[in-house]
N, C-alpha and C positions, 0 to 999 in steps of 0.2 A: 746206566748212571745218568745219561742225558735226560731220560724221561722223568726220573725222580727230581733232578735239579730243576727242570722246567716246571714240574708240578709245585715244587717248593717256592719258586719265584712267583708263580701264579697266586699261590696262597698269600704270600707276603704282599703282593700288589693289591689283591682284593681286600686284605685286612687294612692296608694303608688307605685305600680308596674309601672304604666304609668309615674308618675313623676320621679322616679329614672331612668327609661329607657331613657326618654327624656334628663335628665341631663347627663347621661353617654354618650349618643351619641353626645351631644353638647360639652362635655369635650374632647372626642376623636377627633372630627372634629376641635376643637380649637387648639389642640396640633399638629394635622396633617391634614390640610384641604385637601379634595379630589377635585382637580382641573380638569377641562375638559382636556382630553388628552388620549394618547394610552400608556398602561403600560403592559409590559411583565413580567410574574412571574419570569422568569429566570434573567432578567437584572435589573428590578426595583420592587423587591418584596414588599417593605414596603407599597406603596399605595394599592397594591393588598390585603395585609393582613388587612389593615385598612378597605378597602371596605368589605371584608369578615366579619370582626368583627361587623361593623355597620349593615350589612345585617342580621347577626345572631341575634342581638338585635331587629331589626325591625320585623323579622319573628317570632322569638320565643316568645317575650314578648308583641308585639303590634298587632299581626295578629287578634286575637279574638276581642280585643277592637276596632280595626279599622273596623271590619265587623259589630259590633253591633252599631256603632256610626251613628246617623242620618246624611244624606248628608249635612244639613245646619251647623252641628258642625264640619264636617271634615275640613272645611277651617281653623278654629282655630287650630285644631289638627296638620294639615300639616304645618301651619305657625310656630308653636312651634318647628317643626322639621327642619325649615329652608327654606321652600318654600316662594315665594313672590307672593302676590295677589293684584289685583287692588281693588279699592273701590267698595262698593255695594255688592250685593248678588252674590256669585259665587257658585252654587250648584255643589258639587263634589260627584257624585254617584259611581265613579270608584275608582281605587287605584293609588297612586303615590308612586313608590318604592324608589326613590332617591330624596326626597323633596328638599334638598339643591341645586339641579341642575335644579329646575323647577320654571318657572315664568309664572303666569296666570294673565292676565289683567281683567278689569271689564267687566261685562255683558257676561261672557262666560258660557258655559254649558259643563260639562264633564259627559257623559252618563253612565248609569248603566253597571257595569261590564267592563268598559274600563280600560286600563292599560297604565300609562304614565311612561316610563322607562328612566332614565338618564344613563343607563349602558347597555352594551352588552358584552358577553364573546364569543370571536371568537376561531377558531381552534388554537392549540398550546398554550393554556392558555394565550391569549392576552385579556386584559381588556380594553374596550373603555368606557370612561366617556365623556358625552357631555351634554350641556345645552339643555333644551326643553323650547321653548317660545311659548305660546299660546296668541295671541293678542286679543284685545278688540272685543267683540261680536262674537267670534268664537264658533263653536259647534263641539264637538268630540262625535260622535255617540256611541250608546251602543255597548259594547264588542269590541271596536276598540283598537288597540295597536299603541302607539306612541313611536318610538325608539329614541335613543340619537341623538342630533344634529338637531332635527326637529324644524322648525318654522312654525306655523300655522298662516297665516295672518289675518288681520282685517276682521271680518264678513265672514270668510271662513267656510266651512263645510267639515268635514270628516264623510262620511256615516258610518252607523252601520256595524260592523264586518269587518272593513278595517284594513290593516297593513301598516302603513306609515314607509318606510325604513329609515335607518340612513341617516342623513345629507340632508334631503329633505326640500325644502322651498316651502310652499304652499302660493301662492299669495293672496292678498286681494280679497274677493268675489268669490273665486274659490271653486268648489265642487270636492272633490276627493273621490274615492271609489275603492275597490278591494283589492286583495292580490297578489302582492304588489299594493298599492294604486297608481292610476294614475288620472290625471285630466279628469273629464267627463263633465264638464260644468262650467258655471259662474252663480252667483246669480245677480239679478237685483240690481243696486245701487240705493239707495234712496236719 
């Protein structure tokens, strides 16, 4: 009986933690939305501090939950955090670190261990925020990294363990691979 009660209390605590964290992040972003752009800590510190605060909540409170969640439920989880998804099943086996900057259309696949970033921190404490758009039918291979400002075109493929640099546009039906990723071919159009 004690084991079931402890398990139940753990589930209630985890649910409350996730709910409060998501509400807190939504409130913070409603008060001060993080828009795509380049922000220097010296000249525009507020967006940088807001970014750090949301990152703190995402990492400290949601990291374990995000890792334990099955890929089919991650779509709902990231949608609650502000990501936009197309209709149908979109399996997310990787991580999305800035969900409010990410848009993933229908029939896509985000591979195991991949990382979709809406941010980059450059030298001299410069924060870059950019939208990431993954179009219909695209595949992001396992352990790939998608940086801010990237668009992955319709039915395109990013091969496993690739790094797609900031502000890259991958065209429809293209195959990209490597570090940094470069176009290596085209997929047959159906």
